[in-house]
PASEBA-1860 file (N, C-alpha, C; in nm, 3 decimals):
! residues 254
1> MLPGNERT> 6.074/-6.887/18.680/6.116/-6.935/18.826/6.133/-6.820/18.941 ~ 6.044/-6.820/19.044/6.117/-6.711/19.140/6.207/-6.772/19.198 ~ 6.269/-6.669/19.260/6.402/-6.682/19.341/6.359/-6.769/19.474 ~ 6.446/-6.864/19.498/6.418/-6.936/19.652/6.332/-7.023/19.623 ~ 6.253/-7.036/19.512/6.164/-7.186/19.518/6.248/-7.304/19.440 ~ 6.354/-7.242/19.426/6.454/-7.395/19.345/6.446/-7.508/19.397 ~ 6.462/-7.498/19.534/6.462/-7.662/19.604/6.310/-7.734/19.614 ~ 6.185/-7.642/19.669/6.090/-7.656/19.666/6.012/-7.724/19.555
9> KPPLAARA> 6.025/-7.673/19.412/5.969/-7.730/19.318/5.991/-7.872/19.266 ~ 5.939/-7.943/19.214/5.946/-8.096/19.143/6.000/-8.021/18.993 ~ 6.068/-8.132/18.933/6.157/-8.114/18.785/6.017/-8.066/18.717 ~ 6.067/-8.013/18.590/5.940/-7.928/18.505/5.833/-7.988/18.461 ~ 5.951/-8.121/18.394/5.839/-8.235/18.344/5.738/-8.278/18.429 ~ 5.753/-8.308/18.565/5.674/-8.350/18.646/5.552/-8.235/18.713 ~ 5.624/-8.112/18.687/5.518/-8.002/18.731/5.416/-7.957/18.635 ~ 5.439/-8.001/18.482/5.372/-8.002/18.359/5.289/-8.111/18.357
17> SAALALAA> 5.310/-8.247/18.381/5.244/-8.362/18.409/5.155/-8.342/18.490 ~ 5.161/-8.303/18.618/5.097/-8.247/18.732/4.946/-8.191/18.713 ~ 5.037/-8.067/18.621/4.936/-7.985/18.568/4.818/-8.009/18.544 ~ 4.853/-8.105/18.393/4.802/-8.164/18.294/4.674/-8.216/18.382 ~ 4.702/-8.285/18.460/4.631/-8.394/18.558/4.544/-8.317/18.583 ~ 4.602/-8.255/18.671/4.507/-8.145/18.776/4.363/-8.052/18.691 ~ 4.419/-8.023/18.612/4.310/-7.958/18.527/4.221/-8.059/18.466 ~ 4.250/-8.146/18.398/4.144/-8.257/18.407/4.047/-8.298/18.484
25> LAACLACL> 4.111/-8.312/18.625/4.056/-8.367/18.729/3.935/-8.273/18.792 ~ 3.981/-8.139/18.804/3.893/-8.028/18.793/3.766/-8.009/18.715 ~ 3.818/-8.002/18.587/3.689/-8.034/18.507/3.569/-8.089/18.536 ~ 3.620/-8.244/18.566/3.557/-8.354/18.590/3.466/-8.312/18.732 ~ 3.545/-8.257/18.838/3.531/-8.278/19.000/3.398/-8.146/18.968 ~ 3.417/-8.024/18.908/3.345/-7.870/18.880/3.198/-7.913/18.827 ~ 3.173/-8.041/18.755/3.033/-8.074/18.705/2.973/-8.149/18.829 ~ 3.055/-8.168/18.889/2.972/-8.246/18.987/2.950/-8.163/19.149
33> VLARPALA> 3.051/-8.070/19.199/3.055/-8.003/19.296/3.083/-7.863/19.247 ~ 2.964/-7.757/19.292/2.984/-7.641/19.277/2.991/-7.510/19.383 ~ 3.134/-7.473/19.405/3.166/-7.411/19.481/3.061/-7.297/19.557 ~ 2.946/-7.243/19.417/2.839/-7.167/19.445/2.727/-7.196/19.414 ~ 2.642/-7.137/19.420/2.480/-7.183/19.423/2.511/-7.131/19.292 ~ 2.411/-7.184/19.224/2.390/-7.168/19.068/2.303/-7.081/19.065 ~ 2.232/-6.940/18.945/2.172/-6.872/18.963/2.066/-6.943/18.838 ~ 1.953/-6.879/18.866/1.880/-6.929/18.726/1.938/-6.890/18.563
41> SPSYSDVG> 1.941/-7.013/18.490/2.015/-6.952/18.394/1.922/-6.850/18.293 ~ 1.938/-6.736/18.239/1.858/-6.666/18.152/1.836/-6.686/18.013 ~ 1.733/-6.662/17.944/1.742/-6.717/17.797/1.707/-6.621/17.746 ~ 1.833/-6.617/17.646/1.841/-6.482/17.573/1.844/-6.506/17.433 ~ 1.767/-6.434/17.413/1.706/-6.433/17.236/1.818/-6.435/17.134 ~ 1.937/-6.389/17.151/2.028/-6.388/17.065/2.118/-6.541/17.085 ~ 2.100/-6.601/17.155/2.189/-6.747/17.195/2.135/-6.827/17.219 ~ 2.036/-6.881/17.260/1.982/-7.034/17.227/2.023/-7.132/17.270
49> ERGWYGGP> 2.033/-7.228/17.127/2.106/-7.333/17.118/2.229/-7.332/17.028 ~ 2.247/-7.173/17.001/2.358/-7.142/16.854/2.499/-7.238/16.888 ~ 2.540/-7.270/16.795/2.666/-7.271/16.753/2.756/-7.379/16.915 ~ 2.873/-7.330/16.923/2.980/-7.398/17.042/2.916/-7.302/17.140 ~ 2.857/-7.245/17.189/2.860/-7.126/17.278/2.706/-7.140/17.355 ~ 2.620/-7.218/17.283/2.467/-7.197/17.313/2.404/-7.316/17.396 ~ 2.308/-7.340/17.430/2.267/-7.458/17.508/2.266/-7.433/17.657 ~ 2.169/-7.514/17.704/2.219/-7.537/17.845/2.361/-7.572/17.925
57> HGCVAYVS> 2.382/-7.616/17.844/2.567/-7.699/17.920/2.667/-7.576/17.834 ~ 2.621/-7.475/17.757/2.722/-7.374/17.685/2.786/-7.277/17.764 ~ 2.900/-7.251/17.702/2.961/-7.101/17.795/2.843/-7.008/17.853 ~ 2.803/-6.993/17.770/2.706/-6.859/17.807/2.582/-6.883/17.914 ~ 2.573/-7.028/17.923/2.500/-7.020/18.004/2.532/-7.032/18.108 ~ 2.685/-7.105/18.169/2.760/-7.137/18.245/2.793/-6.994/18.316 ~ 2.845/-6.916/18.241/2.918/-6.775/18.320/2.780/-6.699/18.358 ~ 2.640/-6.669/18.280/2.525/-6.676/18.335/2.460/-6.713/18.444
65> ERGFMTGY> 2.489/-6.822/18.494/2.441/-6.846/18.603/2.550/-6.880/18.727 ~ 2.622/-6.869/18.705/2.710/-6.797/18.847/2.772/-6.678/18.809 ~ 2.688/-6.609/18.737/2.716/-6.469/18.777/2.825/-6.350/18.718 ~ 2.888/-6.464/18.632/3.063/-6.382/18.597/2.974/-6.274/18.487 ~ 2.863/-6.362/18.413/2.875/-6.243/18.269/2.723/-6.205/18.304 ~ 2.657/-6.124/18.253/2.498/-6.106/18.239/2.493/-6.063/18.082 ~ 2.384/-6.056/18.077/2.306/-5.983/17.915/2.320/-5.838/17.987 ~ 2.280/-5.749/17.820/2.253/-5.602/17.853/2.122/-5.566/17.923
73> EGTDLFGP> 2.160/-5.486/18.030/2.033/-5.438/18.125/1.928/-5.402/18.044 ~ 1.782/-5.461/18.079/1.680/-5.422/18.029/1.668/-5.485/17.873 ~ 1.734/-5.611/17.831/1.713/-5.655/17.749/1.722/-5.813/17.759 ~ 1.677/-5.898/17.668/1.719/-6.037/17.680/1.832/-6.096/17.559 ~ 1.924/-6.005/17.561/2.029/-6.013/17.470/2.172/-6.044/17.548 ~ 2.241/-6.130/17.514/2.363/-6.092/17.578/2.461/-6.081/17.459 ~ 2.434/-6.058/17.347/2.586/-5.999/17.279/2.680/-6.096/17.219 ~ 2.656/-6.243/17.225/2.797/-6.297/17.215/2.897/-6.263/17.079
81> DDPVTRAQ> 2.850/-6.178/16.966/2.922/-6.136/16.889/2.989/-6.021/16.906 ~ 2.984/-5.964/17.024/2.998/-5.806/17.024/3.117/-5.823/17.098 ~ 3.209/-5.730/17.070/3.342/-5.734/17.168/3.311/-5.702/17.287 ~ 3.417/-5.777/17.345/3.412/-5.741/17.538/3.502/-5.603/17.529 ~ 3.445/-5.577/17.581/3.539/-5.418/17.646/3.618/-5.465/17.771 ~ 3.731/-5.336/17.796/3.822/-5.350/17.916/3.781/-5.382/18.026 ~ 3.690/-5.277/18.026/3.571/-5.282/18.178/3.491/-5.447/18.201 ~ 3.465/-5.475/18.089/3.363/-5.588/18.113/3.457/-5.709/18.152
89> AVTAIYRA> 3.571/-5.728/18.068/3.668/-5.807/18.118/3.691/-5.799/18.234 ~ 3.760/-5.693/18.331/3.820/-5.714/18.447/3.648/-5.731/18.503 ~ 3.584/-5.677/18.508/3.469/-5.708/18.590/3.389/-5.835/18.572 ~ 3.419/-5.923/18.460/3.370/-6.082/18.478/3.482/-6.178/18.538 ~ 3.600/-6.101/18.557/3.734/-6.192/18.594/3.690/-6.183/18.784 ~ 3.704/-6.051/18.814/3.644/-6.020/18.917/3.582/-6.076/18.975 ~ 3.439/-6.098/18.947/3.348/-6.164/18.983/3.380/-6.296/18.988 ~ 3.449/-6.379/18.907/3.490/-6.520/18.892/3.584/-6.548/19.023
97> VAGDPEGL> 3.702/-6.468/19.045/3.807/-6.465/19.099/3.751/-6.426/19.280 ~ 3.660/-6.285/19.310/3.632/-6.264/19.403/3.533/-6.304/19.463 ~ 3.472/-6.314/19.365/3.280/-6.343/19.425/3.189/-6.267/19.383 ~ 3.238/-6.132/19.449/3.164/-6.030/19.465/3.019/-6.024/19.531 ~ 3.045/-6.068/19.680/2.962/-6.124/19.740/2.853/-6.028/19.811 ~ 2.932/-5.878/19.793/2.852/-5.787/19.823/2.763/-5.671/19.726 ~ 2.742/-5.798/19.559/2.725/-5.683/19.440/2.746/-5.578/19.420 ~ 2.891/-5.538/19.445/2.977/-5.459/19.433/2.961/-5.427/19.265
105> TTDPSSYS> 2.960/-5.498/19.210/2.950/-5.488/19.065/2.808/-5.511/18.956 ~ 2.702/-5.531/19.014/2.571/-5.602/19.016/2.456/-5.501/19.053 ~ 2.444/-5.421/19.182/2.373/-5.381/19.260/2.402/-5.211/19.195 ~ 2.292/-5.163/19.171/2.336/-4.996/19.172/2.332/-4.928/19.302 ~ 2.254/-4.966/19.427/2.272/-4.931/19.509/2.375/-4.936/19.587 ~ 2.473/-5.002/19.570/2.610/-5.044/19.650/2.720/-4.986/19.585 ~ 2.731/-5.014/19.439/2.792/-4.965/19.350/2.845/-4.815/19.324 ~ 2.710/-4.753/19.333/2.710/-4.631/19.332/2.784/-4.524/19.426
113> GIADESGF> 2.798/-4.538/19.537/2.888/-4.520/19.619/3.013/-4.506/19.653 ~ 3.104/-4.615/19.522/3.201/-4.687/19.530/3.300/-4.575/19.470 ~ 3.398/-4.501/19.543/3.515/-4.414/19.483/3.615/-4.475/19.379 ~ 3.634/-4.369/19.282/3.779/-4.488/19.210/3.923/-4.452/19.272 ~ 3.976/-4.565/19.304/4.104/-4.539/19.370/4.184/-4.647/19.294 ~ 4.119/-4.641/19.164/4.263/-4.745/19.058/4.379/-4.647/19.024 ~ 4.368/-4.520/19.013/4.478/-4.440/18.972/4.475/-4.418/18.808 ~ 4.355/-4.492/18.762/4.365/-4.442/18.612/4.300/-4.302/18.567
121> SDTRGGEY> 4.363/-4.217/18.483/4.300/-4.099/18.464/4.122/-4.111/18.400 ~ 4.140/-4.192/18.336/3.994/-4.231/18.251/3.860/-4.278/18.276 ~ 3.876/-4.353/18.437/3.801/-4.403/18.511/3.755/-4.308/18.594 ~ 3.600/-4.350/18.658/3.549/-4.274/18.768/3.430/-4.364/18.869 ~ 3.438/-4.316/18.964/3.365/-4.381/19.055/3.193/-4.399/19.019 ~ 3.166/-4.500/19.070/2.992/-4.493/19.095/2.937/-4.625/18.939 ~ 3.064/-4.657/18.925/3.003/-4.748/18.758/2.997/-4.872/18.813 ~ 2.944/-4.966/18.718/2.934/-5.117/18.772/3.078/-5.148/18.795
129> CTAAVNWA> 3.171/-5.104/18.686/3.288/-5.176/18.714/3.417/-5.095/18.789 ~ 3.351/-4.997/18.881/3.427/-4.943/18.958/3.530/-5.025/19.080 ~ 3.434/-5.090/19.157/3.505/-5.198/19.236/3.577/-5.303/19.151 ~ 3.560/-5.341/19.020/3.631/-5.422/18.956/3.767/-5.401/18.898 ~ 3.791/-5.235/18.867/3.884/-5.186/18.842/3.976/-5.142/18.937 ~ 3.916/-5.131/19.033/4.004/-5.099/19.167/4.076/-5.228/19.225 ~ 4.008/-5.347/19.212/4.067/-5.443/19.253/4.170/-5.475/19.148 ~ 4.134/-5.448/19.007/4.259/-5.510/18.902/4.372/-5.422/18.940
137> AAKGVARG> 4.333/-5.301/18.933/4.441/-5.207/18.934/4.569/-5.230/19.039 ~ 4.479/-5.257/19.197/4.546/-5.306/19.298/4.612/-5.431/19.304 ~ 4.586/-5.514/19.219/4.639/-5.677/19.186/4.750/-5.693/19.071 ~ 4.716/-5.561/18.998/4.822/-5.588/18.896/4.795/-5.686/18.795 ~ 4.624/-5.680/18.790/4.551/-5.779/18.689/4.538/-5.703/18.524 ~ 4.515/-5.565/18.572/4.510/-5.468/18.427/4.615/-5.341/18.479 ~ 4.716/-5.351/18.354/4.804/-5.259/18.378/4.798/-5.127/18.307 ~ 4.713/-5.124/18.232/4.674/-5.021/18.153/4.827/-4.968/18.083
145> SGGLFRPD> 4.819/-4.839/18.029/4.930/-4.762/17.960/4.920/-4.617/17.963 ~ 5.018/-4.538/17.984/5.002/-4.388/17.968/4.944/-4.309/18.083 ~ 4.877/-4.408/18.179/4.802/-4.398/18.301/4.640/-4.393/18.276 ~ 4.624/-4.465/18.143/4.516/-4.499/18.103/4.483/-4.631/18.127 ~ 4.345/-4.674/18.139/4.298/-4.795/18.179/4.195/-4.792/18.046 ~ 4.127/-4.714/17.966/4.050/-4.741/17.810/3.966/-4.829/17.865 ~ 3.852/-4.819/17.958/3.746/-4.900/17.984/3.652/-4.925/17.894 ~ 3.634/-4.875/17.764/3.554/-4.912/17.676/3.649/-4.979/17.562
153> DPVTREEL> 3.741/-4.980/17.558/3.841/-5.043/17.413/3.796/-5.174/17.425 ~ 3.782/-5.243/17.324/3.782/-5.350/17.334/3.898/-5.462/17.395 ~ 3.872/-5.586/17.376/4.053/-5.616/17.459/4.042/-5.736/17.365 ~ 4.181/-5.784/17.349/4.192/-5.825/17.253/4.235/-6.015/17.321 ~ 4.264/-6.054/17.271/4.257/-6.224/17.336/4.345/-6.226/17.432 ~ 4.463/-6.161/17.361/4.610/-6.219/17.448/4.583/-6.135/17.553 ~ 4.484/-6.031/17.561/4.486/-5.905/17.676/4.423/-6.003/17.779 ~ 4.312/-6.057/17.767/4.240/-6.127/17.812/4.276/-6.209/17.886
161> MAMMYRSV> 4.370/-6.305/17.812/4.442/-6.414/17.881/4.548/-6.366/17.993 ~ 4.616/-6.228/17.930/4.748/-6.216/18.048/4.630/-6.161/18.147 ~ 4.499/-6.108/18.145/4.425/-6.041/18.280/4.390/-6.176/18.351 ~ 4.320/-6.282/18.296/4.364/-6.391/18.379/4.456/-6.458/18.470 ~ 4.544/-6.426/18.386/4.693/-6.502/18.423/4.721/-6.499/18.567 ~ 4.738/-6.302/18.556/4.751/-6.242/18.637/4.677/-6.206/18.751 ~ 4.512/-6.263/18.727/4.469/-6.289/18.886/4.485/-6.394/18.983 ~ 4.552/-6.526/18.920/4.591/-6.610/19.006/4.731/-6.653/18.988
169> DGYWPYGF> 4.811/-6.552/18.934/4.945/-6.538/18.936/4.992/-6.537/19.067 ~ 5.098/-6.630/19.133/5.146/-6.607/19.276/5.051/-6.772/19.360 ~ 4.937/-6.763/19.302/4.878/-6.894/19.394/4.889/-6.995/19.391 ~ 4.944/-7.038/19.261/4.977/-7.199/19.214/5.081/-7.265/19.324 ~ 5.093/-7.371/19.391/5.199/-7.434/19.457/5.284/-7.527/19.358 ~ 5.232/-7.525/19.253/5.327/-7.629/19.177/5.383/-7.563/19.060 ~ 5.356/-7.407/19.035/5.460/-7.331/18.973/5.420/-7.382/18.829 ~ 5.308/-7.398/18.777/5.291/-7.421/18.652/5.222/-7.358/18.556
177> AEPDVAPR> 5.215/-7.237/18.602/5.182/-7.079/18.527/5.288/-7.032/18.513 ~ 5.389/-7.061/18.426/5.533/-7.006/18.405/5.548/-7.007/18.250 ~ 5.617/-6.881/18.231/5.649/-6.930/18.061/5.747/-7.068/18.006 ~ 5.799/-7.129/18.098/5.883/-7.200/18.070/5.826/-7.375/18.040 ~ 5.689/-7.386/18.057/5.598/-7.537/17.990/5.565/-7.454/17.876 ~ 5.616/-7.560/17.781/5.590/-7.572/17.633/5.444/-7.558/17.624 ~ 5.414/-7.468/17.497/5.284/-7.458/17.443/5.229/-7.589/17.360 ~ 5.135/-7.592/17.315/5.104/-7.676/17.192/5.183/-7.626/17.057
185> TLLDEDAV> 5.201/-7.647/16.971/5.265/-7.637/16.835/5.095/-7.480/16.781 ~ 5.114/-7.351/16.762/5.012/-7.310/16.695/5.088/-7.259/16.573 ~ 5.020/-7.252/16.448/5.030/-7.233/16.345/5.062/-7.012/16.325 ~ 5.006/-6.934/16.448/5.007/-6.827/16.413/5.107/-6.767/16.546 ~ 5.176/-6.852/16.608/5.232/-6.814/16.730/5.300/-6.689/16.760 ~ 5.354/-6.677/16.558/5.445/-6.547/16.559/5.341/-6.432/16.585 ~ 5.247/-6.447/16.607/5.155/-6.302/16.593/5.140/-6.258/16.738 ~ 5.167/-6.337/16.822/5.200/-6.319/16.979/5.293/-6.196/17.021
193> SEWAVPYL> 5.219/-6.059/17.108/5.296/-5.978/17.103/5.406/-6.007/17.224 ~ 5.562/-5.992/17.203/5.635/-6.015/17.267/5.622/-6.003/17.444 ~ 5.557/-5.907/17.488/5.510/-5.880/17.637/5.393/-6.027/17.697 ~ 5.340/-6.035/17.601/5.238/-6.153/17.608/5.248/-6.285/17.587 ~ 5.412/-6.351/17.576/5.423/-6.453/17.547/5.408/-6.529/17.639 ~ 5.443/-6.522/17.771/5.413/-6.586/17.908/5.298/-6.622/17.955 ~ 5.164/-6.546/17.912/5.043/-6.540/17.917/4.990/-6.635/17.852 ~ 4.997/-6.649/17.712/4.949/-6.710/17.580/5.000/-6.857/17.605
201> VWGNKFVI> 5.124/-6.843/17.672/5.196/-6.984/17.668/5.117/-7.076/17.778 ~ 5.092/-7.032/17.852/5.009/-7.060/17.991/4.847/-7.100/17.953 ~ 4.823/-7.001/17.895/4.647/-6.966/17.856/4.623/-7.083/17.723 ~ 4.730/-7.111/17.654/4.696/-7.188/17.528/4.735/-7.351/17.577 ~ 4.780/-7.343/17.739/4.757/-7.490/17.746/4.687/-7.548/17.873 ~ 4.583/-7.418/17.920/4.505/-7.478/18.030/4.344/-7.393/18.008 ~ 4.352/-7.278/17.907/4.255/-7.237/17.913/4.186/-7.220/17.738 ~ 4.277/-7.171/17.643/4.208/-7.154/17.555/4.201/-7.288/17.436
209> YGYPALRW> 4.316/-7.368/17.365/4.297/-7.439/17.307/4.288/-7.431/17.219 ~ 4.301/-7.348/17.154/4.328/-7.269/16.978/4.198/-7.167/16.979 ~ 4.138/-7.138/16.925/4.061/-7.046/16.853/3.887/-7.153/16.860 ~ 3.782/-7.069/16.922/3.676/-7.221/16.969/3.556/-7.193/16.837 ~ 3.583/-7.132/16.769/3.498/-7.100/16.612/3.558/-7.212/16.518 ~ 3.684/-7.287/16.530/3.784/-7.340/16.438/3.752/-7.483/16.553 ~ 3.708/-7.553/16.554/3.706/-7.661/16.638/3.842/-7.724/16.623 ~ 3.892/-7.779/16.715/4.031/-7.803/16.700/4.160/-7.735/16.644
217> SAYLMPQK> 4.121/-7.608/16.647/4.190/-7.476/16.593/4.358/-7.494/16.629 ~ 4.440/-7.492/16.518/4.576/-7.466/16.568/4.663/-7.299/16.588 ~ 4.534/-7.228/16.529/4.517/-7.080/16.537/4.459/-7.046/16.698 ~ 4.587/-6.950/16.736/4.489/-6.867/16.861/4.435/-6.764/16.834 ~ 4.495/-6.665/16.736/4.446/-6.559/16.686/4.464/-6.459/16.802 ~ 4.556/-6.430/16.846/4.582/-6.309/17.001/4.571/-6.157/16.946 ~ 4.571/-6.123/16.816/4.524/-5.966/16.805/4.370/-5.975/16.784 ~ 4.323/-6.057/16.750/4.196/-6.048/16.741/4.118/-6.027/16.896
225> QATRAEAA> 3.985/-5.887/16.857/3.933/-5.851/16.967/3.837/-5.967/16.961 ~ 3.854/-5.988/17.109/3.776/-6.118/17.201/3.612/-6.108/17.161 ~ 3.538/-6.164/17.103/3.387/-6.173/17.140/3.350/-6.207/17.302 ~ 3.227/-6.150/17.336/3.162/-6.176/17.468/3.143/-6.335/17.481 ~ 3.126/-6.407/17.393/3.102/-6.535/17.340/3.268/-6.595/17.371 ~ 3.322/-6.572/17.326/3.479/-6.606/17.338/3.547/-6.589/17.488 ~ 3.506/-6.462/17.566/3.532/-6.500/17.695/3.486/-6.569/17.776 ~ 3.329/-6.568/17.732/3.273/-6.681/17.842/3.348/-6.799/17.814
233> KMLKRFDM> 3.375/-6.864/17.695/3.448/-6.986/17.670/3.564/-6.967/17.764 ~ 3.613/-6.852/17.808/3.806/-6.888/17.815/3.713/-6.912/17.973 ~ 3.646/-6.788/18.032/3.576/-6.807/18.167/3.559/-6.925/18.194 ~ 3.483/-7.005/18.152/3.433/-7.126/18.199/3.522/-7.241/18.216 ~ 3.651/-7.217/18.145/3.764/-7.331/18.143/3.839/-7.268/18.271 ~ 3.862/-7.127/18.288/3.965/-7.063/18.376/3.874/-7.115/18.521 ~ 3.741/-7.139/18.515/3.663/-7.155/18.641/3.678/-7.291/18.698 ~ 3.636/-7.349/18.563/3.639/-7.530/18.621/3.758/-7.596/18.630
241> GNLWFLRN> 3.829/-7.522/18.597/4.008/-7.582/18.642/4.089/-7.517/18.735 ~ 4.161/-7.382/18.698/4.225/-7.291/18.758/4.133/-7.255/18.934 ~ 4.057/-7.196/18.887/3.961/-7.149/19.010/3.896/-7.253/19.098 ~ 3.873/-7.371/19.051/3.819/-7.485/19.134/3.936/-7.489/19.206 ~ 4.062/-7.491/19.216/4.161/-7.533/19.285/4.150/-7.412/19.434 ~ 4.173/-7.334/19.333/4.190/-7.199/19.435/4.062/-7.221/19.572 ~ 3.923/-7.226/19.511/3.828/-7.256/19.605/3.796/-7.351/19.696 ~ 3.856/-7.473/19.669/3.866/-7.641/19.738/3.973/-7.631/19.780
249> GYPSES> 4.095/-7.593/19.735/4.205/-7.658/19.814/4.305/-7.768/19.674 ~ 4.425/-7.762/19.707/4.458/-7.814/19.620/4.538/-7.965/19.700 ~ 4.535/-8.088/19.589/4.552/-8.196/19.681/4.754/-8.194/19.676 ~ 4.769/-8.287/19.818/4.945/-8.251/19.798/4.979/-8.291/19.748 ~ 5.143/-8.274/19.702/5.215/-8.357/19.613/5.319/-8.460/19.693 ~ 5.315/-8.615/19.616/5.366/-8.724/19.690/5.522/-8.700/19.667
END
């Protein structure tokens, strides 16, 4: 809990209940009111109607229509089972949170002139991810280690959850993105890194809901490399709940 907020926050139980209700309401409203115009849904030859991520209402279609994630340039492939890299992850989150209205991560004529201001020694300007990495570094969304961002390294599920949490941390008026909100029971909770516990507690309650390939799974698999399909699933839930309220406002507490 942040200093000075003790008098303004309702009790923990009330905040947790309000958070769950708001997340459910956001999921319903987001289906009816889109905050951004949807783009044409691309047809990926490696997605189609496949499994939990395919189809017109699947998570891959959702993030593609909104421009959060795209397929591989010059192909009709999305790469659902490929690992998502750290550069891809911060770019997708940047597009979801900041909107990228000027095409700074999609239009080569726009991003080719962007300088690297991230402070990391292994990133450079003029890349599709430059604006996103600059933003992530400035906002503390991605912190790197030893002065390195490691843009091409695969991101783990717990690292991806941490990035999402940090991108909205401080915006919530109800304070429920906190480590004191109890998570659902997980069979692999001991595998969560110590530093990632606050992020995964929040994420498991509002974004991840276990491992998607195992329906109603009690496994989080925090150390597993996140696939592009898994990232799409997390981004869809992240957008339909958390980001909907950031764009459309919060109902007042009674």
